[in-house]
N, C-alpha and C positions, 0 to 999 in steps of 0.2 A: 689680544691673546685669545685664541680659540681653544676651548676645553670640551671634551666629551664626558658625560656622566653616564656610567654603565650601571643602571639600576636593574640588578639581576636577582633571580631567585636561586640562591645557592643550595647545596645539599650538605648537611652536617656530616662530618667524617668521611667525605667522598672527594678526596683531593684530585683524583683523575678527572672526574666530571667537572669540578670547579675550574681546574687549570685549563681544560679544553674550552670552556666558555670564555675564560679570560683571553686566551690566545686568539680565539675567533674574533672577539671584540677589538683587540689590538690590531689584528690584520685588516679589519674592516674600517679602520679609522680613515677619515678624509685626509688628503695629502697635506692640507694646511693645519691639521690638528696638532697642537703642541703638547697636550697633556690629556691622558685619559685616567679617570678615577673609578675605583671599584669600592664595594661596601666593606664594612668591618669584617676582619677574619675571613675574607672571601675565599682564599685558597684552600682552607681546610674546613670551612664552616665553623660551627661552635662545638668543640669537643667537650666531653664530660670528664669528670675526675678519673673515670675508669679508662677512657680512650685516649687521653691527651698524650701519654707517653708514647703510644703507638703512632698517633697522627702527626704530632708536632715535628718540625724539621729545623735544623740549624739554618742560618741565613745563607750559608754556602752550599746548601743541599740542592737536590735536583729541581724542586719546584720553583724556588726563587731564581735559580740559574736559568730556567726556561723563560721566565719573564724578562730577565736581563737580556737574553739572546733576542727575544722578540722586540724589545725596546731598541736594541742596537740595529736590528734589521730594518725596522720602520723609522728609525731616527726620531723617536718620540719618548716623552717622559710618561711614567706610569706610577700612580699611587694605588697601592693595594695592601689589604690586610692579610696577615698570616698568623698561624700559631707557631711561635718560635720556641725551639729547644736550645738551651744553652747550658751544657754540662749538667744535665739533670734538673734544670730549673726551666719553668715554662712561662712564657709571656704572650699577652695579646698585643701584637706588634703591627704597626703600619710603616710601610716603606715608601720613600720617594726614590724611584729608580729612573736613571737616565741612561742613554746609550753607553756611558762610561761605567755604569754600575750603580751601587747603592749610594745615593747622595745624602740621604737623611733617614734615620731610624728613630722611631718613637715607640716606647712601651707604655701602654695605657696605665695612667696613674690613679684613676678612680675606678675601682672594680665594682661592677654591677653585681647583684645578688648571684646571678648564674655564673659569673667569673670567679667568685670566691671559692677556694678549694680546688680550682683548676689552674689558675694563673697567679703569679706574683705581680705586685704593683711595680711600675717603673719608678725611677728615682730622680728623673730630670726632664726638663723641657729643652728643646733645641730648635734652632733655625739655621737655614743655609741660604746662600744666594743661588738662584736658578733663573736663567734668562734675564738677569738684571733685576729680579724681584726677590725680596727676602721672604721666604716661605717657612711656615710652621705647621706641624701636624697635631691633630687631636683625634680622639676616638670616642664616639657615642656619649656615654654618661659624663665624660669630661666636660662637655659643653654646658652642663647644668651648674657648673661651678665657675663663677666669673673669674676667679683667680687663674684658671688654666690659660685662657686666652690673654689675660693681662700679662702673665709670665712671658708668653711669646711676644707680646707687644713690647715689653721691656727689652727684649732681645732684637727689636727692630722689625718684627713681622709686618708685612704689608698684605699678605695673602694667607688666610687660615684655611687649611684643607682638612676636612673632617670625614673620616670613614665611619659609617653609622650602621648599627644593627638594632634599630629602635622598633619596638612592637606596640600593637594596640594594648591599652588605650592611650599610649603616651605620645602619639604622633603630634598632637598640638603642643605638647611641652617642648619638643625640639624645634618646632616651627618658631615658637616665641624665642627660645634660647639662641638659635643661630642668628636671628636678626639682632638680638641684644648684644651678642658677643662682637658682631661686626661693628655696630654703632658705637659701642663703648670704647673700641680700640681703633676706630677710623681705619678699618681694614676691610678688604674683600673677604668673603667667606664662601666656600664651596662645600656642600655636604652631599654625600651619596649614601643612600640607604638601601637595604635589602627589601624584597617583596615576597609575598606568598607565604605559605605555611612551612615552618621548620619542625624539627623534632620537638616533642613535648607539647605540640599544639599551639606554639607561638605563631601569631599572625603578624608578619612584619609590615610596617606602615607605609613604606615608600616615602614620597614627599621630598625627594632629592631637590636641592635648591642652590640658587646663586643669590647672594645678598651683597649690595654695594656698601661702600664705607660710611654711608649715612644711615644704614640699617634698612634700606628699602629692598623689598623682595623683587628681584628682577626676573626670576624664573622659579617655578615650582612644578615638579612632576606630580602625576597622580599616583595610583597604586599598582599600575601595570608595569611589567617588564619593558625595558626599552633602553636605547642609547640616545641621549639628548645632547645636542651641540649648543653651547652657550659661548658668548663672547664677552670679554672683560675690557672695558676702556680704562686703561691704567691712568689716564689723565684725571680720572675721578679721585684718585688718591690725593693729588695735589689740591684739587678743588675742595675736598672734604676737610683738609688740614690747613687751609690758608688763613682762616680767621682765628682759629684756636686749636690748641693741641692738648688733649686730655693728659698725655704723658708729661707735658711740660708743666701743667697746672695742678696735677694731683699732689696731695699733701703727704700721702703714705706710699711707700714703695714695698713691693714684696721682698721678703728676705731670701737669702740663698746665695751661694757662691757663684759668681759669673765667671765663666771660662771662655776665653777667646782662642780659637785655633788658627793656625797659619793658613788653612785652606778655606777660611771664611765661616766655618761652623761656629756657632755660638751656643753655649749651654748655660742653663740656670739650674743648679743642683738644689733639690728639695731638702730643706733642713730636717735633721732627725727629730722625731717627736720627743 
């Protein structure tokens, strides 16, 4: 499986600019690329409490619709972050978009300090089947909590896709975390981070990465903008799980209602506190 990681420097509250960069990257993908990934909230950047109502869009709005059209034209899948508006409520959301439309939606469940007061937390984890692989989405701070990736693993995830907006001095934290989440769950993990300076002087750390199901770092980007092509050997999933399976051997399972949908979507609902 060939994937391109679009490690870009977005602009906060500048949807037009960010969408143009995303469409350029999609249109420039190699013919054999199956998936391209962008950073956390790439389409709108990071809105503030004052700007989110103006910047955020519903998922059937013009910006996501433009990404769907590009995915359809290029016959490619796209993972991209957006600021979602849903009847006056706002979410930091990542989408898996295929030529058929939105295949998977995930609303960030662990809000970082700058998310609080801007977004509400999501209430579920979900996976879907894409190209014969069960895929789950996570966002940035989520990966510092082992339970997030384990929830996806309990739903059968073989590939963890992480949109990231991690800044200095926390780059090493996510480097460690993404390797741990892959190894703990015997799954591939792909992470795409933002780079350069954003509003408020935050310096985004880059370090987009591919990790195999044994937790080995197969690719790591630096701190510069770029599109990086990586390949996943899916046979490694079988090799990593042939002698032992953590999910079979674990003594404790995460709580929450599991919901199976006819289209192959699986959800684990987060229990109320």
